RODO-2510 file (C-alpha; in nm, 4 decimals, decimal comma):
residues 366
     n   res          X          Y          Z
     1     m     0,9539     0,3888    -5,9086
     2     d     0,9241     0,2738    -5,5621
     3     i     0,9949     0,4992    -5,3353
     4     s     0,8596     0,2127    -5,0282
     5     f     1,2076     0,1986    -4,8541
     6     v     1,2235     0,5930    -4,7930
     7     f     0,8722     0,6842    -4,6781
     8     s     0,6679     0,3785    -4,5672
     9     n     0,5824     0,3007    -4,2325
    10     e     0,5674    -0,0628    -4,2244
    11     l     0,8153    -0,2389    -3,9632
    12     k     1,0502    -0,4095    -4,2360
    13     f     1,1392    -0,0608    -4,4426
    14     r     1,1552     0,1681    -4,0632
    15     l     1,4504    -0,1257    -3,9697
    16     a     1,5422    -0,1135    -4,3018
    17     r     1,6535     0,2361    -4,2868
    18     h     1,7495     0,2705    -3,9854
    19     a     2,0054     0,0241    -4,0227
    20     a     2,0850     0,1865    -4,3323
    21     f     2,1177     0,5250    -4,1668
    22     w     2,3217     0,4117    -3,8867
    23     g     2,5751     0,1360    -4,1132
    24     v     2,6437     0,4138    -4,2860
    25     m     2,7550     0,6368    -3,9998
    26     i     2,9343     0,4146    -3,8397
    27     a     3,1493     0,3620    -4,1864
    28     y     3,1792     0,7581    -4,2688
    29     q     3,3386     0,7577    -3,9050
    30     w     3,5852     0,5218    -3,9041
    31     l     3,6590     0,6519    -4,2156
    32     v     3,7383     0,9869    -4,0839
    33     d     3,9145     0,8537    -3,7909
    34     f     4,1522     0,5729    -3,9548
    35     i     4,1884     0,7573    -4,3250
    36     v     4,3009     1,0756    -4,2058
    37     p     4,5387     0,9838    -3,9586
    38     a     4,6438     0,7158    -4,2032
    39     f     4,7499     1,0082    -4,4608
    40     l     4,9226     1,2505    -4,2145
    41     e     5,0750     0,9401    -4,0002
    42     g     5,0943     0,6475    -4,1714
    43     a     4,8300     0,3451    -4,1856
    44     s     4,8516     0,0703    -3,8956
    45     y     4,6355    -0,1717    -3,8114
    46     a     4,6309    -0,0608    -3,4556
    47     i     4,4815     0,2961    -3,5400
    48     a     4,1937     0,1112    -3,7755
    49     h     4,0924    -0,1178    -3,4819
    50     e     4,1236     0,1526    -3,2573
    51     s     3,9058     0,3937    -3,4577
    52     f     3,6189     0,1194    -3,5509
    53     f     3,6572     0,0029    -3,1693
    54     l     3,5393     0,3606    -3,0399
    55     s     3,2576     0,4398    -3,3276
    56     i     3,0845     0,1026    -3,1463
    57     v     3,1887     0,2048    -2,7746
    58     y     3,0248     0,5770    -2,8668
    59     l     2,7172     0,4735    -3,0664
    60     p     2,4609     0,4282    -2,7473
    61     g     2,5555     0,8068    -2,6903
    62     q     2,5216     0,8687    -3,0527
    63     l     2,1747     0,7181    -3,0502
    64     l     2,0141     0,8521    -2,7462
    65     l     2,0757     1,1567    -2,8814
    66     t     1,9864     1,1327    -3,2314
    67     y     1,6303     0,9519    -3,1312
    68     g     1,5459     1,2261    -2,8586
    69     i     1,5882     1,5181    -3,1013
    70     l     1,3955     1,3057    -3,3921
    71     y     1,1023     1,1603    -3,1792
    72     i     1,0556     1,4287    -2,9114
    73     v     1,2718     1,7758    -2,9496
    74     i     1,1104     1,7991    -3,3584
    75     p     0,7543     1,6186    -3,3232
    76     r     0,6633     1,7931    -2,9772
    77     c     0,8501     2,0623    -2,9563
    78     l     1,0007     2,2024    -3,3261
    79     l     0,6824     2,1371    -3,5489
    80     q     0,4838     2,3499    -3,2478
    81     s     0,6515     2,5953    -3,2208
    82     r     0,7772     2,5572    -2,8378
    83     y     1,1684     2,6528    -2,9403
    84     i     1,2903     2,6778    -2,5774
    85     a     1,1608     2,3497    -2,4881
    86     g     1,3327     2,2012    -2,7790
    87     a     1,6632     2,3716    -2,6754
    88     g     1,6021     2,2267    -2,3068
    89     f     1,5816     1,9064    -2,4709
    90     v     1,8794     1,9332    -2,7019
    91     i     2,1072     2,0559    -2,3908
    92     l     1,9268     1,7446    -2,1705
    93     f     1,9925     1,4494    -2,4666
    94     c     2,3664     1,6214    -2,4771
    95     v     2,4243     1,5885    -2,1268
    96     l     2,2724     1,2454    -2,1032
    97     a     2,4993     1,1585    -2,4542
    98     g     2,7817     1,2381    -2,2723
    99     v     2,7150     1,0096    -1,9655
   100     s     2,6336     0,7052    -2,1869
   101     n     2,9767     0,7636    -2,3392
   102     e     3,1528     0,8015    -2,0319
   103     f     3,0193     0,5058    -1,8593
   104     s     2,9974     0,3178    -2,2120
   105     y     3,3816     0,3576    -2,2560
   106     r     3,4585     0,2284    -1,9240
   107     f     3,2272    -0,0668    -1,9363
   108     f     3,4587    -0,1494    -2,2695
   109     t     3,8106    -0,0484    -2,1353
   110     s     4,0409    -0,0293    -1,8561
   111     g     3,9489     0,3417    -1,7169
   112     p     3,7879     0,6310    -1,7578
   113     h     3,7904     0,8254    -2,0673
   114     p     3,8284     1,2136    -1,9436
   115     l     3,6153     1,4310    -2,0517
   116     v     3,4325     1,1914    -2,3209
   117     l     3,1813     1,4337    -2,3996
   118     f     3,3558     1,7214    -2,5315
   119     s     3,6582     1,5048    -2,6380
   120     d     3,7921     1,5554    -2,9886
   121     k     4,0958     1,2971    -2,9380
   122     h     3,8888     1,0567    -3,1606
   123     s     3,6746     1,3066    -3,3517
   124     l     3,3724     1,1201    -3,1228
   125     g     3,3335     1,4768    -2,9213
   126     l     2,9761     1,6909    -2,8825
   127     h     3,0258     1,8134    -3,2118
   128     r     3,0523     1,4835    -3,4054
   129     m     2,7472     1,3614    -3,2215
   130     l     2,5659     1,6575    -3,2758
   131     g     2,6844     1,6247    -3,6325
   132     v     2,5124     1,2915    -3,6537
   133     a     2,2024     1,4056    -3,4944
   134     g     2,2046     1,7285    -3,7392
   135     f     2,2499     1,5001    -4,0558
   136     a     1,9445     1,2267    -3,8862
   137     a     1,7288     1,6047    -3,8333
   138     c     1,7775     1,6999    -4,1946
   139     i     1,6922     1,4022    -4,3117
   140     k     1,3543     1,4149    -4,0967
   141     y     1,2298     1,7023    -4,1688
   142     m     1,3611     1,6656    -4,5790
   143     k     1,0615     1,3571    -4,5537
   144     y     0,7971     1,5358    -4,3366
   145     w     0,8226     1,8590    -4,6151
   146     y     0,7976     1,5705    -4,8926
   147     e     0,4752     1,4720    -4,7097
   148     k     0,3223     1,7435    -4,5890
   149     k     0,3453     1,8548    -4,9528
   150     y     0,2332     1,4934    -5,1135
   151     l    -0,0039     1,5365    -4,8454
   152     n    -0,1888     1,8473    -4,9981
   153     s    -0,1572     1,7708    -5,3784
   154     v    -0,3663     1,4546    -5,2891
   155     l    -0,6268     1,7039    -5,0687
   156     e    -0,6305     1,8902    -5,3675
   157     k    -0,6981     1,6810    -5,6047
   158     e    -1,0189     1,5003    -5,4405
   159     k    -1,0959     1,8748    -5,3477
   160     l    -1,1303     1,9642    -5,7567
   161     k    -1,2518     1,6294    -5,8531
   162     a    -1,5370     1,7053    -5,5502
   163     e    -1,6237     1,9918    -5,7015
   164     l    -1,6081     1,9088    -6,0867
   165     l    -1,8609     1,6516    -5,9213
   166     s    -2,0616     1,9338    -5,7525
   167     l    -2,0777     2,1245    -6,0474
   168     r    -2,2302     1,8609    -6,2671
   169     a    -2,4972     1,7857    -5,9923
   170     q    -2,5675     2,1429    -5,8797
   171     i    -2,9174     2,2677    -5,7888
   172     h    -2,8978     2,6291    -5,6540
   173     p    -2,9424     2,6063    -5,3144
   174     h    -3,1816     2,8857    -5,2934
   175     f    -3,4277     2,7423    -5,4841
   176     l    -3,3719     2,3909    -5,2933
   177     f    -3,4302     2,5379    -4,9836
   178     n    -3,7352     2,8013    -5,1000
   179     t    -3,8992     2,4479    -5,2475
   180     l    -3,8566     2,3012    -4,8980
   181     n    -3,9612     2,5962    -4,7089
   182     n    -4,2994     2,5826    -4,9429
   183     i    -4,3393     2,2154    -4,8948
   184     y    -4,3298     2,2443    -4,5108
   185     s    -4,5964     2,5589    -4,5179
   186     v    -4,8042     2,2826    -4,7299
   187     t    -4,7968     2,0132    -4,4219
   188     e    -4,7182     2,1734    -4,1491
   189     k    -5,1145     2,1192    -4,0711
   190     t    -5,1773     1,8651    -4,2764
   191     s    -4,9001     1,5959    -4,2215
   192     p    -4,6930     1,6857    -3,9115
   193     v    -4,4897     1,3938    -3,9204
   194     a    -4,3942     1,5229    -4,2769
   195     s    -4,3500     1,8441    -4,1513
   196     e    -4,0456     1,7309    -3,9089
   197     m    -3,8878     1,5335    -4,1693
   198     l    -3,8856     1,7810    -4,3897
   199     l    -3,7424     2,0495    -4,1224
   200     r    -3,5093     1,7502    -4,0933
   201     l    -3,3790     1,7107    -4,4213
   202     s    -3,3354     2,0987    -4,4616
   203     a    -3,0932     2,0924    -4,2020
   204     l    -2,9110     1,8014    -4,3200
   205     l    -2,8836     1,9840    -4,6782
   206     r    -2,7979     2,2662    -4,5193
   207     y    -2,5057     2,1309    -4,2966
   208     i    -2,3983     1,9244    -4,6437
   209     l    -2,4028     2,2775    -4,8597
   210     y    -2,2492     2,5004    -4,6288
   211     e    -2,0831     2,3577    -4,3408
   212     c    -1,9198     2,0913    -4,5480
   213     n    -1,6794     2,2928    -4,7785
   214     k    -1,4663     2,4020    -4,3957
   215     q    -1,1671     2,1517    -4,3314
   216     e    -1,3087     2,1016    -3,9816
   217     i    -1,6400     2,1921    -3,7923
   218     l    -1,7377     2,1815    -3,4164
   219     l    -1,7769     1,8079    -3,2935
   220     m    -2,1492     1,9456    -3,1626
   221     q    -2,2384     2,0192    -3,5188
   222     e    -2,1424     1,6807    -3,6593
   223     f    -2,3766     1,5428    -3,3641
   224     k    -2,6358     1,7007    -3,4360
   225     m    -2,6312     1,6315    -3,8045
   226     v    -2,6303     1,2363    -3,6927
   227     h    -2,9067     1,2991    -3,4636
   228     d    -3,1260     1,4593    -3,7248
   229     y    -3,0202     1,1767    -3,9517
   230     l    -3,1481     0,9033    -3,6947
   231     a    -3,4484     1,1360    -3,6662
   232     l    -3,5509     1,0974    -4,0787
   233     e    -3,4786     0,7286    -4,0059
   234     t    -3,6507     0,6044    -3,7305
   235     v    -3,9803     0,7915    -3,8860
   236     r    -3,8695     0,5456    -4,2204
   237     y    -3,8882     0,2368    -4,0030
   238     a    -4,1407     0,3487    -3,7749
   239     k    -4,1507     0,0860    -3,4969
   240     d    -3,9681    -0,1419    -3,6109
   241     l    -3,5948    -0,0086    -3,5575
   242     d    -3,4480    -0,0181    -3,2319
   243     i    -3,2395     0,3122    -3,1908
   244     q    -3,0095     0,2989    -2,9194
   245     i    -2,7384     0,6463    -2,9081
   246     d    -2,5634     0,8191    -2,6745
   247     l    -2,3701     1,0706    -2,7882
   248     p    -2,1641     1,3338    -2,5421
   249     a    -2,3603     1,6404    -2,4345
   250     d    -2,0371     1,8601    -2,3918
   251     t    -1,8006     1,8794    -2,6974
   252     g    -1,6475     2,1479    -2,5733
   253     n    -1,4318     2,3329    -2,8647
   254     y    -1,3538     2,0286    -3,0320
   255     l    -1,3413     2,0215    -3,4238
   256     i    -1,3663     1,7271    -3,6999
   257     t    -1,3699     1,7056    -4,0217
   258     p    -1,7531     1,7289    -4,1942
   259     l    -1,9143     1,4067    -4,2773
   260     l    -1,6909     1,1710    -4,1255
   261     l    -1,9037     0,9634    -3,8835
   262     l    -2,2004     0,9979    -4,1573
   263     p    -2,0730     0,7602    -4,4070
   264     l    -1,9636     0,4462    -4,1011
   265     i    -2,3152     0,5232    -3,9512
   266     e    -2,5173     0,5080    -4,2941
   267     n    -2,3666     0,1729    -4,3639
   268     c    -2,5847     0,0304    -4,0722
   269     f    -2,8871     0,1014    -4,2580
   270     k    -2,7828     0,0998    -4,5969
   271     h    -2,6427    -0,3143    -4,5514
   272     g    -2,7434    -0,4101    -4,2139
   273     v    -3,0923    -0,2557    -4,0666
   274     s    -3,2281    -0,2467    -4,4206
   275     k    -3,1704    -0,6651    -4,5241
   276     m    -3,3242    -0,7612    -4,1533
   277     i    -3,6763    -0,8251    -4,1661
   278     d    -3,7375    -0,9133    -3,7839
   279     q    -3,5923    -0,6865    -3,4874
   280     p    -3,3667    -0,4339    -3,6619
   281     w    -3,1679    -0,2256    -3,4081
   282     v    -2,8454     0,0502    -3,4530
   283     n    -2,6393     0,1477    -3,0997
   284     i    -2,4143     0,3950    -3,1800
   285     r    -2,1903     0,5404    -2,8405
   286     a    -1,9109     0,7855    -2,8308
   287     e    -1,6797     0,8971    -2,5659
   288     l    -1,4799     1,1851    -2,5302
   289     k    -1,1780     1,1491    -2,3035
   290     e    -0,9178     1,4953    -2,3254
   291     d    -0,8324     1,4815    -2,6769
   292     i    -0,9519     1,1960    -2,8242
   293     l    -1,2714     1,0813    -2,9239
   294     q    -1,3855     0,7034    -2,8907
   295     v    -1,7153     0,5854    -3,1355
   296     k    -1,8727     0,2465    -3,1588
   297     i    -2,1062     0,1689    -3,3614
   298     m    -2,2814    -0,1535    -3,3897
   299     n    -2,6168    -0,3101    -3,5762
   300     g    -2,7925    -0,6522    -3,6270
   301     c    -2,7172    -0,7924    -3,9719
   302     k    -2,8445    -1,1499    -4,1105
   303     e    -2,5996    -1,4618    -3,9982
   304     s    -2,6131    -1,6794    -4,3128
   305     e    -2,5944    -1,3192    -4,5637
   306     p    -2,2664    -1,2696    -4,6539
   307     g    -2,1234    -0,8983    -4,7599
   308     n    -2,3182    -0,7423    -4,4914
   309     n    -2,2622    -0,3906    -4,4053
   310     g    -2,0865    -0,3170    -4,7168
   311     h    -1,8859    -0,6028    -4,7433
   312     d    -1,8306    -0,8091    -5,0668
   313     h    -1,8858    -1,1808    -5,0835
   314     y    -1,5193    -1,2150    -5,0392
   315     g    -1,5061    -1,0616    -4,6920
   316     s    -1,2995    -0,7559    -4,8260
   317     e    -1,4632    -0,3822    -4,7662
   318     g    -1,7077    -0,2169    -4,9849
   319     i    -1,6529     0,1662    -5,1118
   320     g    -1,7697     0,3297    -4,8352
   321     l    -1,6167     0,1724    -4,6024
   322     i    -1,2576     0,2226    -4,8405
   323     n    -1,3163     0,6192    -4,8960
   324     v    -1,3967     0,6392    -4,4823
   325     r    -1,0124     0,4472    -4,4744
   326     k    -0,8946     0,7158    -4,7311
   327     r    -1,0166     0,9908    -4,5956
   328     l    -0,8459     0,8959    -4,2787
   329     a    -0,5400     0,8328    -4,3855
   330     l    -0,5429     1,1659    -4,5708
   331     l    -0,7295     1,3790    -4,2880
   332     y    -0,5820     1,2207    -3,9774
   333     p    -0,2225     1,0279    -4,0234
   334     g    -0,1261     0,8280    -3,6658
   335     k    -0,4326     1,0411    -3,4861
   336     h    -0,6844     0,7911    -3,5718
   337     e    -0,7862     0,4163    -3,5194
   338     l    -1,0460     0,2471    -3,7573
   339     k    -1,1327    -0,1281    -3,6668
   340     v    -1,4627    -0,2895    -3,8252
   341     f    -1,5337    -0,6380    -3,7594
   342     s    -1,8269    -0,8982    -3,7508
   343     e    -1,9552    -1,0937    -3,4681
   344     p    -2,2558    -1,3817    -3,5437
   345     g    -2,5635    -1,1201    -3,5809
   346     v    -2,3257    -0,8218    -3,5195
   347     f    -2,1513    -0,5702    -3,7411
   348     v    -1,9080    -0,3374    -3,5491
   349     v    -1,7403    -0,0162    -3,6096
   350     s    -1,4565     0,1091    -3,3740
   351     l    -1,3614     0,4684    -3,4408
   352     k    -1,0563     0,5840    -3,2026
   353     l    -0,9739     1,0032    -3,3130
   354     e    -0,7439     1,2337    -3,1751
   355     l    -0,9006     1,5798    -3,2538
   356     n    -0,8046     1,9299    -3,2920
   357     r    -0,9344     2,2369    -3,0465
   358     i    -1,0162     2,5248    -3,1927
   359     a    -0,7254     2,7082    -3,1014
   360     r    -0,4680     2,4452    -3,2412
   361     a    -0,6559     2,4582    -3,5429
   362     y    -0,5978     2,8153    -3,5763
   363     e    -0,2580     2,8156    -3,4930
   364     v    -0,2076     2,5014    -3,7882
   365     s    -0,3784     2,7294    -4,0255
   366     r    -0,1493     3,0234    -3,9800
***
């Protein structure tokens, strides 16, 4: 069953949904205003014409009230438990809708319509406007509930799949870390470089095993993991690799989904640096402004070789970038922007992400 018309965010489907809703509402109001009087007083062309005319005249006020509730009251107040602010906005939009109806009636007719906001003469008073807006709000809430339920089911399936894959190839963490510690003790005096690499590797493994089962972690922990990974790659490529990295030192109490940045950075080395013979380089910049994290990752690539940085020979994205896009869509719906593009000799990934703070994350989890 194709449900794109109801849930797709494509412009054509959104316009079609809104057009269908208002078409139904206008038809419903016309029927109520015409059929009922016609049943009681007898049908007449004048009543039918006046009813349809008033439905169109009062439409701007209904649009203002309805969309004010849908796009301001619900997402910015009710879904964030700001009920007093939500009630204030509803009152404000009701007043503005009434004023809009008054001006609209004056514009299309020869005189004022007294107390349009509260008039029941044409069944288009305040109670009717709230009825339309309330019906639209119910649809919005049902859609939000379904999408949240669907998203949770997808996340549960992905989590179960990841747990099963982990169980298949699981090595007891204590055995793993004890072995690494033993190797570190042996190499500490004989090979300082190797011992340093073991420390970095141990930190990475500890992060993956113990931190990545959390929904969100501190941003500073993710940045620490990035530094450890880059330190290992620096030793691997020795002096041939030029790495420029600039990450914010102060990340405050911002949170991020673990291992969100690593696939993008690993992509630089797997498909870019490893295939360059001369002067491989990587440039990583991150900027944190208020709740927005802006990350830009660039690396050199061979101009003559198609499919650089995880793209196949036809230019489509490889599994690594596809998985990143899926995770972002599931975990940060409407709160991210990922751009991937290439220029001659350069591959660029730009990620813009709206982050939670500790307090917000705890509030959501409750």
